[in-house]
N, C-alpha and C positions, 0 to 999 in steps of 0.2 A: 503493499498500500503505499510505502513512504516513496518507493523508487516510482512510483505512478506520479505521485505530488511532484516531485523532483522533475520529472519530464514534464508535466504540465507548467512548472514554474520556467524551465528551460524554454518550452515552445512561446509561452507569453513575454519572457523578456528578451529573448533574442529575435524572435519574430517568426511567424509562420511560413513566410516566403524565402526564409535563409536556407540556403543547399549549400551543402559542403563544396568547397573549391577543388577543382581537379588539380592534386599535386604530383609533382613528378615523385619516385620513389626515391626516398633519402634526400627529400628537400631541405635546404640548410638555413631557410627563412627563419629571423628571429622574430619573437613577440613583442611587442611594444604597446603599451596603457599610459594612458593620460590618468595622471593621480593628483591628489591635493596632499602636499606634503607641508607640514608647518603651516597650513592655511594658503599656501601658493600653489600654482599650479605648475607641473612638472612632468617630465615623460621618463618613464621606467621601462627597462628591458625585463622580462620575465625569464629566469635563467634557472632551470633545474639543475645545472652544473655548478652553481656557485653555492657555498655552504653559508655563506652570510649574505646580509645587505650591504651593499655599499653606494657611497655617494661621492662623487668627484668634488674635490676641495672646492675648486670655484663655484659649485653648485650649492655645497654646503654654507658658504659664504654667502651667497645671494638670498637664499632663503632664510638666513638669520639663525641657523642651528649654532646652539651652544655646544662646542665640543670639550669633552673631559679628557685629559691624557690618560692613555692607555698604553701597554707595554705590547699589546698585540703586535705581530707582523703579519705582513701578507706575501705570498710567494705567488707570482704569476707564471705561465710558461716560459721557458727560457730566459728566465732572470734571477737575479738573486733575491732572498727574503727583503722586505724592507719594511720599517715601521710605519704604521699608519699614523696618519695626521692626528688623529683622536677619533673619540666615540661619544655620538650624539644619542643620549636613552632616552627613551618613551617618546618618541617624537610622533605627533598625531598625523595619520594617515586616512586617507577618504579615496576609495575607489568606487564609482558608481554610488551606490546607496550604502554600501558597507565602510564602517569606520572603525578604527583601533589606534593602537599606539604600537610602535616597532623601535628597535635600536638600528641606527645606521653608522657604518664604519666610514670614515673619511678619508679617502685614497686618492693618490693621483691617477686619475682616468682621462687618455686621451679621446675615445669614441664613444663614451656613453655617459650621460647624466647621472641615472640611478640605475642600480641592479638590485632587483628583488632576489633573493636567493631561497633556499630551503627552509633556513630559518623563520622566514616570513610565511612561506607556503604551509609550513607546518601549523602556525599559530593562528593563519587566518583561515585554515583548511581550503586551501586555493587549489584547484584542479585546472589543470592547461588542458584546453579542448583546441588543439591547433586544426583538426579538420573542420572545425566550425568557426575559426577565427575568433576565438573567445576564451574567455577563463570564468571560472565559476567559483564564488567565494561563499563557502557554506558555514563558517564560523560566525558567532556573534549574533545579535538580533535581526540585522537584516540582509539574509543571504540574497545574493544575486549574480547576475550574469553579466559580463560586461565586454563589449567588442575590442578586439585587439586590431593594431595594423601590422603589417608584416613587410619584413626587409631581408634580404639577402646579407649575408656575413660581410661582404664589401659592398659598400655603397659606392657605385659608380662615379657618383659626384666627388668622393674624396680619394685623396692618394696619401697614403701613410707613410710618413717621413724617418719614421723610428728608425727601421733597418739602415736606409740611406745615410743617415746622419752619423750612425755608429761605424759603417763601413768607412766612409769618407774621415773620420777622425781618427781610425786606425790606419790610415794611408792606403786601405785595400782598393783595388780595381774595383771601380763602382759604375754601374750603369743606370740609366732611367730611361723609360720608355713612355710615349706619348701615346694615348688612345683615343680613337676616334669612333665616337658613337653614333648611330643611325637609327632610325626609326625601323620598327619592323616591315614596314611595308617597302623598304628601299629608299624612302623619302629623304629628304635633306638632313645635313648634319645637324644636331641637336647641341652638341657640345665637343670640346676638344681640351682635354687636361694637359697641363704643360707644368713642367717643373724647370725653375731657374734656380742656379746655385750662386749664391754670393759669397 
């Protein structure tokens, strides 16, 4: 009976005409959701591979989060463990009609503003539903379903300079490629990425 109520809630909140998108097998698109953090709007990536919740240092400052010193360290892939900038405890968070509090680790992030990890998913009883482009938050007094936006792991309008910078600094032979993007119908060029070293 509870499962039928949940299904009806999903259909009512997501919409009767929502159909799953046809995704390629092994699709690597990431899920993003608009949230209110500390009373202000920001965008978060839902990441089942992250253990904790992270916020970029610059975003923590913009949102006015109070950071406490914390001895924790964070280790990203192919990098050494670095001390976090601080921990914001009990930050108010609102997603759709769901609201609650969470902790956020402030760290240097280049590509994301906020990452909601397993710590948040467990507390909010969040269920990612990539085949419906939505997430379901079942914890608390206001369970809800919220639409997400999808984007690939590499945004075609961004060019990461991290590896390039490291190679140049070490004096390694370094190459940069320019990419020309066209519309799917073979129409005019939409964008041209260029890299200029100074």
